Each structure stands twice: as C-alpha cells, then as structure tokens.
Backbone as CSV, one residue per row, in Angstrom:
resi,resn,N_x,N_y,N_z,CA_x,CA_y,CA_z,C_x,C_y,C_z
1,UNK,-25.578,-21.021,-25.980,-25.084,-21.999,-26.954,-23.717,-21.592,-27.502
2,UNK,-23.568,-20.287,-27.777,-22.301,-19.819,-28.335,-21.147,-20.110,-27.388
3,UNK,-21.379,-19.920,-26.082,-20.308,-20.169,-25.113,-19.865,-21.627,-25.138
4,UNK,-20.828,-22.537,-25.260,-20.498,-23.964,-25.314,-19.692,-24.278,-26.571
5,UNK,-20.056,-23.652,-27.682,-19.323,-23.870,-28.935,-17.917,-23.284,-28.844
6,UNK,-17.799,-22.141,-28.193,-16.472,-21.542,-28.017,-15.597,-22.418,-27.124
7,UNK,-16.212,-23.091,-26.153,-15.454,-24.014,-25.302,-14.958,-25.202,-26.123
8,UNK,-15.804,-25.678,-27.038,-15.372,-26.765,-27.932,-14.225,-26.286,-28.821
9,UNK,-14.340,-25.058,-29.295,-13.266,-24.493,-30.117,-11.970,-24.408,-29.318
10,UNK,-12.060,-23.981,-28.076,-10.866,-23.869,-27.232,-10.221,-25.232,-26.990
11,UNK,-11.037,-26.287,-26.935,-10.471,-27.639,-26.793,-9.691,-28.020,-28.044
12,UNK,-10.208,-27.622,-29.199,-9.499,-27.883,-30.455,-8.181,-27.107,-30.481
13,UNK,-8.209,-25.895,-29.976,-6.993,-25.078,-29.881,-5.949,-25.786,-29.021
14,UNK,-6.384,-26.344,-27.901,-5.459,-27.057,-27.009,-4.862,-28.279,-27.703
15,UNK,-5.668,-28.949,-28.520,-5.168,-30.097,-29.279,-4.082,-29.657,-30.253
16,UNK,-4.321,-28.541,-30.932,-3.334,-28.009,-31.879,-2.057,-27.594,-31.152
17,UNK,-2.214,-26.926,-30.018,-1.044,-26.491,-29.248,-0.235,-27.685,-28.745
18,UNK,-0.942,-28.743,-28.322,-0.256,-29.939,-27.828,0.519,-30.619,-28.946
19,UNK,-0.076,-30.654,-30.149,0.604,-31.260,-31.301,1.859,-30.470,-31.643
20,UNK,1.746,-29.154,-31.623,2.912,-28.310,-31.914,4.010,-28.546,-30.880
21,UNK,3.627,-28.571,-29.600,4.609,-28.739,-28.529,5.338,-30.072,-28.643
22,UNK,4.602,-31.135,-28.973,5.231,-32.458,-29.071,6.211,-32.528,-30.237
23,UNK,5.788,-32.021,-31.392,6.678,-32.056,-32.557,7.883,-31.151,-32.321
24,UNK,7.664,-30.037,-31.661,8.798,-29.145,-31.376,9.784,-29.818,-30.417
25,UNK,9.265,-30.591,-29.466,10.136,-31.302,-28.529,10.913,-32.407,-29.236
26,UNK,10.210,-33.143,-30.104,10.829,-34.284,-30.786,11.765,-33.866,-31.917
27,UNK,11.499,-32.712,-32.517,12.300,-32.257,-33.667,12.709,-30.795,-33.462
28,UNK,13.337,-30.542,-32.343,13.643,-29.168,-31.940,14.443,-28.396,-32.989
29,UNK,15.378,-29.093,-33.647,16.220,-28.399,-34.627,15.483,-28.128,-35.940
30,UNK,14.328,-28.777,-36.124,13.562,-28.595,-37.360,12.542,-27.455,-37.253
31,UNK,11.997,-27.271,-36.043,10.997,-26.216,-35.835,11.731,-24.917,-35.532
32,UNK,11.595,-23.951,-36.404,12.397,-22.729,-36.298,11.584,-21.477,-35.977
33,UNK,10.413,-21.688,-35.387,9.619,-20.545,-34.932,10.406,-19.825,-33.838
34,UNK,10.442,-18.509,-33.903,11.192,-17.733,-32.918,10.486,-16.413,-32.662
35,UNK,10.766,-15.829,-31.530,10.188,-14.541,-31.161,10.487,-13.511,-32.249
36,UNK,9.441,-12.913,-32.794,9.624,-11.908,-33.836,9.549,-12.439,-35.249
37,UNK,9.550,-13.777,-35.413,9.384,-14.342,-36.762,7.935,-14.133,-37.187
38,UNK,7.723,-13.633,-38.376,6.360,-13.295,-38.795,6.020,-13.865,-40.165
39,UNK,6.672,-14.961,-40.550,6.397,-15.536,-41.862,4.929,-15.939,-41.986
40,UNK,4.407,-16.602,-40.945,3.017,-17.056,-40.998,2.042,-15.886,-40.969
41,UNK,2.511,-14.721,-40.524,1.649,-13.542,-40.427,1.427,-12.864,-41.779
42,UNK,2.014,-13.431,-42.823,1.813,-12.916,-44.181,1.185,-13.968,-45.099
43,UNK,0.792,-15.106,-44.528,0.183,-16.175,-45.327,-1.289,-15.861,-45.590
44,UNK,-1.791,-16.316,-46.729,-3.197,-16.086,-47.085,-4.023,-17.304,-46.675
45,UNK,-4.974,-17.100,-45.783,-5.875,-18.182,-45.374,-7.154,-17.564,-44.834
46,UNK,-8.191,-18.383,-44.685,-9.470,-17.890,-44.201,-9.892,-18.564,-42.914
47,UNK,-10.862,-17.962,-42.247,-11.391,-18.480,-40.991,-12.808,-18.996,-41.187
48,UNK,-13.134,-20.106,-40.533,-14.524,-20.535,-40.468,-15.257,-19.613,-39.490
49,UNK,-16.577,-19.580,-39.585,-17.359,-18.626,-38.798,-17.106,-18.727,-37.298
50,UNK,-17.014,-19.948,-36.765,-16.848,-20.086,-35.313,-15.523,-19.481,-34.858
51,UNK,-14.478,-19.664,-35.659,-13.176,-19.108,-35.303,-13.175,-17.591,-35.483
52,UNK,-13.821,-17.122,-36.544,-13.922,-15.680,-36.783,-14.663,-14.995,-35.630
53,UNK,-15.766,-15.611,-35.188,-16.552,-15.030,-34.094,-15.765,-15.038,-32.787
54,UNK,-15.041,-16.126,-32.540,-14.244,-16.219,-31.311,-13.164,-15.141,-31.289
55,UNK,-12.466,-14.987,-32.393,-11.399,-13.990,-32.470,-11.975,-12.575,-32.362
56,UNK,-13.134,-12.368,-32.988,-13.794,-11.046,-32.890,-14.171,-10.748,-31.442
57,UNK,-14.643,-11.752,-30.725,-14.999,-11.579,-29.316,-13.771,-11.206,-28.484
58,UNK,-12.665,-11.896,-28.720,-11.437,-11.620,-27.975,-10.826,-10.264,-28.372
59,UNK,-11.027,-9.871,-29.620,-10.546,-8.571,-30.104,-11.157,-7.439,-29.289
60,UNK,-12.404,-7.631,-28.881,-13.112,-6.602,-28.124,-12.469,-6.353,-26.759
61,UNK,-11.632,-7.280,-26.296,-10.972,-7.132,-24.999,-9.814,-6.127,-25.052
62,UNK,-9.336,-5.820,-26.246,-8.235,-4.865,-26.387,-8.730,-3.445,-26.132
63,UNK,-7.826,-2.554,-25.756,-8.243,-1.178,-25.522,-8.587,-0.496,-26.847
64,UNK,-9.340,0.587,-26.732,-9.882,1.254,-27.923,-8.797,1.737,-28.874
65,UNK,-7.710,2.260,-28.341,-6.630,2.775,-29.190,-6.022,1.660,-30.036
66,UNK,-5.772,0.510,-29.426,-5.196,-0.619,-30.170,-6.183,-1.135,-31.203
67,UNK,-7.461,-1.206,-30.833,-8.470,-1.677,-31.786,-8.538,-0.752,-32.995
68,UNK,-8.474,0.550,-32.751,-8.559,1.514,-33.852,-7.389,1.338,-34.816
69,UNK,-6.191,1.165,-34.280,-5.007,0.979,-35.127,-5.113,-0.307,-35.936
70,UNK,-5.607,-1.357,-35.299,-5.756,-2.643,-35.993,-6.807,-2.539,-37.091
71,UNK,-7.907,-1.856,-36.817,-8.963,-1.708,-37.824,-8.475,-0.901,-39.021
72,UNK,-7.595,0.055,-38.789,-6.997,0.788,-39.915,-6.186,-0.160,-40.792
73,UNK,-5.476,-1.083,-40.160,-4.711,-2.070,-40.927,-5.648,-3.053,-41.623
74,UNK,-6.791,-3.330,-41.005,-7.789,-4.212,-41.629,-8.264,-3.633,-42.959
75,UNK,-8.506,-2.335,-42.973,-8.974,-1.679,-44.197,-7.943,-1.827,-45.306
76,UNK,-6.669,-1.683,-44.956,-5.604,-1.842,-45.945,-5.547,-3.283,-46.447
77,UNK,-5.667,-4.241,-45.530,-5.635,-5.656,-45.913,-6.787,-6.003,-46.844
78,UNK,-7.973,-5.483,-46.543,-9.137,-5.770,-47.375,-8.974,-5.205,-48.779
79,UNK,-8.333,-4.052,-48.899,-8.075,-3.492,-50.234,-7.120,-4.397,-51.018
80,UNK,-6.108,-4.925,-50.337,-5.169,-5.832,-50.998,-5.863,-7.121,-51.419
81,UNK,-6.727,-7.637,-50.548,-7.466,-8.863,-50.858,-8.381,-8.640,-52.054
82,UNK,-9.053,-7.485,-52.096,-9.946,-7.169,-53.214,-9.168,-7.094,-54.524
83,UNK,-7.977,-6.482,-54.468,-7.154,-6.389,-55.679,-6.719,-7.774,-56.149
84,UNK,-6.316,-8.632,-55.209,-5.894,-9.990,-55.564,-7.058,-10.816,-56.093
85,UNK,-8.240,-10.615,-55.510,-9.414,-11.351,-55.970,-9.727,-10.995,-57.425
86,UNK,-9.622,-9.722,-57.753,-9.860,-9.304,-59.137,-8.845,-9.944,-60.075
87,UNK,-7.599,-10.029,-59.611,-6.564,-10.645,-60.438,-6.819,-12.136,-60.608
88,UNK,-7.242,-12.795,-59.526,-7.508,-14.235,-59.574,-8.678,-14.563,-60.489
89,UNK,-9.681,-13.689,-60.492,-10.877,-13.941,-61.291,-10.777,-13.374,-62.701
90,UNK,-9.622,-12.754,-63.000,-9.414,-12.244,-64.347,-10.164,-10.975,-64.654
91,UNK,-10.571,-10.232,-63.608,-11.347,-9.004,-63.830,-10.539,-7.741,-63.547
92,UNK,-9.238,-7.897,-63.313,-8.422,-6.732,-62.963,-7.861,-6.004,-64.174
93,UNK,-7.790,-6.704,-65.310,-7.182,-6.110,-66.488,-5.670,-6.150,-66.453
94,UNK,-5.091,-6.744,-65.401,-3.635,-6.829,-65.285,-3.098,-8.001,-66.096
95,UNK,-1.841,-7.901,-66.469,-1.182,-9.016,-67.148,-1.097,-10.193,-66.191
96,UNK,-1.360,-11.396,-66.702,-1.298,-12.589,-65.865,-2.528,-12.786,-65.008
97,UNK,-3.599,-12.055,-65.307,-4.826,-12.187,-64.533,-5.330,-13.621,-64.592
98,UNK,-5.795,-14.118,-63.461,-6.304,-15.484,-63.380,-5.223,-16.517,-63.176
99,UNK,-3.967,-16.090,-63.055,-2.853,-17.027,-62.894,-2.110,-16.755,-61.585
100,UNK,-2.838,-16.738,-60.484,-2.245,-16.437,-59.188,-2.027,-17.720,-58.401
101,UNK,-0.812,-17.932,-57.917,-0.479,-19.077,-57.070,-0.730,-18.665,-55.621
102,UNK,-1.769,-19.263,-54.997,-2.146,-18.867,-53.648,-1.007,-19.012,-52.644
103,UNK,-0.150,-20.000,-52.869,0.940,-20.241,-51.920,1.974,-19.116,-51.923
104,UNK,1.944,-18.292,-52.964,2.927,-17.202,-53.053,2.358,-15.858,-52.597
105,UNK,1.067,-15.817,-52.295,0.432,-14.565,-51.888,0.919,-14.159,-50.499
106,UNK,1.297,-12.905,-50.359,1.778,-12.383,-49.085,0.957,-11.144,-48.728
107,UNK,0.144,-11.275,-47.698,-0.648,-10.153,-47.206,-0.419,-10.048,-45.703
108,UNK,0.020,-8.912,-45.256,0.308,-8.732,-43.826,-0.966,-8.804,-43.002
109,UNK,-0.959,-9.651,-41.987,-2.108,-9.767,-41.093,-2.278,-8.462,-40.325
110,UNK,-3.500,-7.960,-40.210,-3.714,-6.700,-39.492,-3.399,-6.793,-38.000
111,UNK,-3.282,-8.015,-37.477,-2.941,-8.187,-36.069,-1.435,-8.114,-35.817
112,UNK,-0.651,-8.042,-36.891,0.801,-7.975,-36.744,1.226,-6.535,-36.443
113,UNK,1.879,-6.350,-35.301,2.299,-5.004,-34.894,3.577,-4.591,-35.619
114,UNK,3.950,-3.343,-35.447,5.187,-2.850,-36.057,6.418,-3.531,-35.459
115,UNK,6.250,-4.131,-34.285,7.345,-4.855,-33.628,7.384,-6.329,-34.037
116,UNK,6.584,-6.694,-35.045,6.492,-8.078,-35.527,5.966,-9.024,-34.453
117,UNK,5.014,-8.537,-33.672,4.369,-9.353,-32.648,2.868,-9.357,-32.893
118,UNK,2.212,-10.464,-32.542,0.768,-10.578,-32.736,0.037,-9.826,-31.630
119,UNK,-0.888,-8.961,-32.028,-1.648,-8.164,-31.066,-2.663,-9.017,-30.298
120,UNK,-2.960,-10.205,-30.809,-3.968,-11.068,-30.195,-3.429,-12.501,-30.122
121,UNK,-2.181,-12.608,-29.686,-1.456,-13.882,-29.742,-2.190,-15.018,-29.034
122,UNK,-2.761,-14.761,-27.875,-3.423,-15.827,-27.118,-4.679,-16.339,-27.811
123,UNK,-5.210,-15.558,-28.756,-6.424,-15.966,-29.473,-6.168,-16.151,-30.962
124,UNK,-4.900,-16.318,-31.338,-4.565,-16.463,-32.760,-5.220,-17.718,-33.347
125,UNK,-5.483,-17.716,-34.661,-6.141,-18.853,-35.319,-5.324,-20.146,-35.248
126,UNK,-5.996,-21.267,-35.432,-5.338,-22.575,-35.395,-4.282,-22.683,-36.489
127,UNK,-4.573,-22.152,-37.670,-3.588,-22.185,-38.761,-2.272,-21.552,-38.318
128,UNK,-2.353,-20.465,-37.573,-1.144,-19.791,-37.082,-0.417,-20.653,-36.058
129,UNK,-1.173,-21.347,-35.232,-0.597,-22.141,-34.144,0.234,-23.321,-34.645
130,UNK,-0.117,-23.849,-35.806,0.577,-25.054,-36.300,1.419,-24.770,-37.538
131,UNK,1.594,-23.506,-37.872,2.276,-23.145,-39.120,3.706,-23.663,-39.185
132,UNK,4.400,-23.713,-38.058,5.814,-24.084,-38.072,6.105,-25.566,-38.043
133,UNK,5.059,-26.410,-38.008,5.242,-27.863,-38.009,4.567,-28.463,-39.240
134,UNK,4.894,-29.700,-39.605,4.217,-30.326,-40.747,2.722,-30.478,-40.479
135,UNK,1.917,-30.161,-41.467,0.474,-30.369,-41.389,0.031,-31.142,-42.623
136,UNK,-1.157,-31.721,-42.538,-1.687,-32.456,-43.687,-3.156,-32.120,-43.877
137,UNK,-3.590,-32.148,-45.121,-4.988,-31.897,-45.447,-5.277,-32.502,-46.811
138,UNK,-6.259,-33.383,-46.861,-6.612,-34.013,-48.130,-5.471,-34.795,-48.747
139,UNK,-4.637,-35.388,-47.913,-3.522,-36.182,-48.425,-2.314,-35.368,-48.839
140,UNK,-2.389,-34.056,-48.667,-1.278,-33.185,-49.044,-0.566,-32.676,-47.798
141,UNK,0.756,-32.806,-47.775,1.547,-32.333,-46.638,2.031,-30.914,-46.886
142,UNK,2.091,-30.124,-45.825,2.537,-28.735,-45.930,3.414,-28.401,-44.733
143,UNK,4.325,-27.465,-44.921,5.155,-27.011,-43.808,5.711,-25.626,-44.135
144,UNK,6.004,-24.872,-43.112,6.587,-23.543,-43.276,7.889,-23.639,-44.062
145,UNK,8.089,-22.791,-45.065,9.318,-22.847,-45.867,10.579,-22.541,-45.063
146,UNK,10.428,-21.931,-43.889,11.591,-21.623,-43.059,11.963,-22.765,-42.119
147,UNK,11.082,-23.769,-42.021,11.347,-24.899,-41.128,12.429,-25.797,-41.720
148,UNK,12.970,-26.679,-40.894,14.059,-27.547,-41.352,13.629,-28.945,-41.731
149,UNK,12.334,-29.178,-41.865,11.838,-30.503,-42.233,12.160,-30.795,-43.696
150,UNK,12.636,-32.002,-43.958,13.045,-32.387,-45.306,12.015,-33.310,-45.953
151,UNK,11.918,-33.240,-47.251,10.971,-34.075,-47.988,11.376,-35.544,-47.911
152,UNK,10.347,-36.413,-47.848,10.598,-37.847,-47.920,10.960,-38.535,-46.622
153,UNK,10.869,-37.809,-45.491,11.272,-38.415,-44.217,10.099,-38.917,-43.374
154,UNK,8.886,-38.661,-43.765,7.726,-39.174,-43.041,7.584,-38.648,-41.623
155,UNK,7.737,-37.360,-41.449,7.578,-36.756,-40.125,6.110,-36.823,-39.685
156,UNK,5.848,-36.845,-38.382,4.458,-36.758,-37.922,3.891,-35.399,-38.313
157,UNK,2.598,-35.358,-38.581,1.981,-34.105,-39.029,0.661,-33.873,-38.306
158,UNK,0.356,-32.625,-38.074,-0.941,-32.263,-37.504,-1.984,-32.333,-38.610
159,UNK,-3.104,-33.008,-38.341,-4.155,-33.176,-39.350,-5.002,-31.906,-39.421
160,UNK,-4.561,-30.969,-40.234,-5.266,-29.699,-40.380,-6.613,-29.895,-41.064
161,UNK,-6.681,-30.872,-41.965,-7.944,-31.157,-42.637,-9.018,-31.579,-41.649
162,UNK,-8.659,-32.420,-40.682,-9.610,-32.845,-39.654,-10.005,-31.666,-38.772
163,UNK,-9.046,-30.826,-38.425,-9.351,-29.635,-37.623,-10.332,-28.734,-38.366
164,UNK,-10.158,-28.607,-39.663,-11.065,-27.780,-40.461,-12.458,-28.389,-40.528
165,UNK,-12.546,-29.717,-40.519,-13.864,-30.366,-40.487,-14.571,-30.061,-39.166
166,UNK,-13.824,-30.068,-38.080,-14.404,-29.724,-36.779,-14.855,-28.265,-36.769
167,UNK,-14.041,-27.384,-37.309,-14.395,-25.965,-37.379,-15.656,-25.755,-38.210
168,UNK,-15.777,-26.498,-39.293,-16.978,-26.401,-40.131,-18.211,-26.851,-39.346
169,UNK,-18.104,-27.999,-38.665,-19.245,-28.518,-37.900,-19.654,-27.546,-36.793
170,UNK,-18.688,-26.960,-36.118,-18.994,-25.978,-35.077,-19.651,-24.736,-35.675
171,UNK,-19.223,-24.363,-36.871,-19.802,-23.195,-37.543,-21.247,-23.451,-37.938
172,UNK,-21.545,-24.669,-38.376,-22.928,-25.031,-38.708,-23.812,-24.867,-37.474
173,UNK,-23.338,-25.351,-36.331,-24.103,-25.243,-35.084,-24.248,-23.790,-34.654
174,UNK,-23.201,-23.008,-34.841,-23.242,-21.598,-34.448,-24.273,-20.824,-35.256
175,UNK,-24.298,-21.049,-36.555,-25.173,-20.273,-37.438,-26.632,-20.662,-37.291
176,UNK,-26.903,-21.966,-37.162,-28.270,-22.454,-36.951,-29.267,-21.845,-37.937
177,UNK,-28.876,-21.778,-39.198,-29.743,-21.255,-40.254,-30.193,-22.384,-41.163
178,UNK,-31.232,-22.131,-41.953,-31.643,-23.127,-42.942,-30.518,-23.369,-43.938
179,UNK,-29.780,-22.311,-44.205,-28.673,-22.417,-45.159,-27.334,-22.575,-44.442
180,UNK,-27.377,-23.040,-43.181,-26.167,-23.072,-42.357,-25.052,-23.884,-42.987
181,UNK,-25.378,-25.039,-43.561,-24.325,-25.896,-44.104,-23.603,-25.228,-45.270
182,UNK,-24.344,-24.488,-46.063,-23.721,-23.782,-47.184,-22.947,-22.561,-46.686
183,UNK,-23.574,-21.790,-45.805,-22.934,-20.580,-45.291,-21.688,-20.910,-44.481
184,UNK,-21.748,-22.001,-43.707,-20.632,-22.371,-42.831,-19.385,-22.766,-43.599
185,UNK,-19.538,-23.050,-44.879,-18.370,-23.428,-45.682,-17.591,-22.205,-46.166
186,UNK,-18.171,-21.015,-45.995,-17.486,-19.795,-46.419,-16.307,-19.505,-45.493
187,UNK,-15.234,-19.001,-46.063,-14.066,-18.625,-45.273,-13.946,-17.105,-45.232
188,UNK,-13.573,-16.593,-44.081,-13.542,-15.158,-43.838,-12.113,-14.728,-43.535
189,UNK,-11.669,-13.652,-44.124,-10.324,-13.151,-43.831,-10.268,-12.635,-42.395
190,UNK,-9.084,-12.625,-41.821,-8.914,-12.089,-40.465,-9.372,-10.636,-40.424
191,UNK,-9.018,-9.871,-41.439,-9.399,-8.455,-41.476,-10.913,-8.281,-41.529
192,UNK,-11.590,-9.123,-42.294,-13.050,-9.055,-42.378,-13.680,-9.442,-41.047
193,UNK,-13.130,-10.473,-40.412,-13.660,-10.929,-39.124,-13.558,-9.836,-38.066
194,UNK,-12.434,-9.152,-38.028,-12.221,-8.119,-37.019,-13.088,-6.888,-37.258
195,UNK,-13.398,-6.613,-38.513,-14.162,-5.411,-38.860,-15.673,-5.637,-38.850
196,UNK,-16.100,-6.884,-38.691,-17.528,-7.211,-38.710,-18.053,-7.336,-37.281
197,UNK,-19.206,-6.724,-36.968,-19.771,-6.853,-35.617,-19.970,-8.321,-35.238
198,UNK,-19.724,-8.648,-33.978,-19.812,-10.037,-33.519,-21.182,-10.637,-33.790
199,UNK,-22.242,-9.861,-33.544,-23.589,-10.397,-33.746,-23.846,-10.748,-35.208
200,UNK,-23.214,-10.018,-36.125,-23.364,-10.328,-37.548,-22.629,-11.612,-37.907
201,UNK,-21.441,-11.794,-37.362,-20.696,-13.032,-37.620,-21.465,-14.238,-37.107
202,UNK,-22.059,-14.113,-35.929,-22.779,-15.232,-35.330,-24.091,-15.516,-36.039
203,UNK,-24.541,-14.552,-36.842,-25.771,-14.742,-37.616,-25.482,-15.044,-39.082
204,UNK,-24.205,-15.119,-39.443,-23.849,-15.422,-40.826,-24.005,-14.257,-41.767
205,UNK,-23.985,-13.030,-41.214,-24.125,-11.835,-42.052,-22.762,-11.199,-42.262
206,UNK,-22.388,-11.034,-43.537,-21.095,-10.418,-43.851,-21.296,-9.138,-44.662
C-alpha cells in the first residue's frame, strides 16, 4: 500500500515540477532560482506524513557518512526549532515572547550542504520545488522575496493549498489509524522526518 501511495505522491511532485517549468518559461526574467541559491533552504515549513516518509525512505539511499553528517545538522535544527517554539508559546522568558512572525523565521535545512546544494535534491519537498514561483493557499498569494514578480499583476500561481489537501489525504491513507485524520494533520520538520525511523513515520509515531 505504501508503494502505491508513494507513486501518487510522485505524480503530485511531477505536477508541481510541471507548474514550475511552465511559469519559468513564461516569466523567465521573474523566476530567479539559480544554482547555489539557498533562500528556500532557510524557510520554516512542515511536512505531511506521506512526504516525510517518502523523504526518509530516499534519505536511506545516501551513504552512511553523508547520512551521519546530515543527522548532526538535524540535531542542531531541532534545537533551534525547540527554542523558537518556546518563544512562540511565550515559555522562553525572552523579551517579545509570543510575538514571532513565522515568515521571518530562518532555520537552515539540514539537507543543505556547505556548498549550498541540497543533499537530497531529487527528493526535495513540494514546497521547495515551487518556492521560486507564485503560489496560493486559502486565497493568499505568496512568492519568494528574491523573485521578480510584482504585486497586482495577476500572475498564474501554483495552488499549494490544493497540493496540501492531497498530501493530507495521502497521509490519512498511509497512517490507517482510528485517529488518522487527526494525526495526519500534524506537520513534521525536515530534521524530525530524517531523524525518525521510517516505520515510525508510517505508523504515526513521533
């Protein structure tokens, strides 16, 4: 069953890649993604279970030395996330606690190498794949701050909200628990996904 769900996920990935390619072709001067650009690699976002499990599975294909280095970076990322969570929930004791703007949070992805390249580029999350083009979710438009798209021009956008609905539905099927619908709504950091055994992710255990 998991393989069939991963195939569905891969079809969604192809849809995202096709949307990016078309917008990049139509608005070449606006899309400024380039080799070595790592702006999206510092954005804060979470993965649905099906995507987390898929990426964890592909992570296992890397050699042991690379996995060990990435897991060391995962530990650092998780510490940063824990510190930010305390600040967001007002339990850190820091000035300005509870007043964190998520759009300004910058946490280096553990998959980002010292050369500013993704260690798992072929299996990168959908959010990463469409970061450089306009996206929409819940009626709100978003785009990379480094892109050249201007406000008020009505550019075509990738429906990230719809993609997330598909990811949620696939996660419900993957988990197959009584509490699957509730558990499947949880979002997992890339660092948490990589550090969690695949069988635990597929069972909804974190």
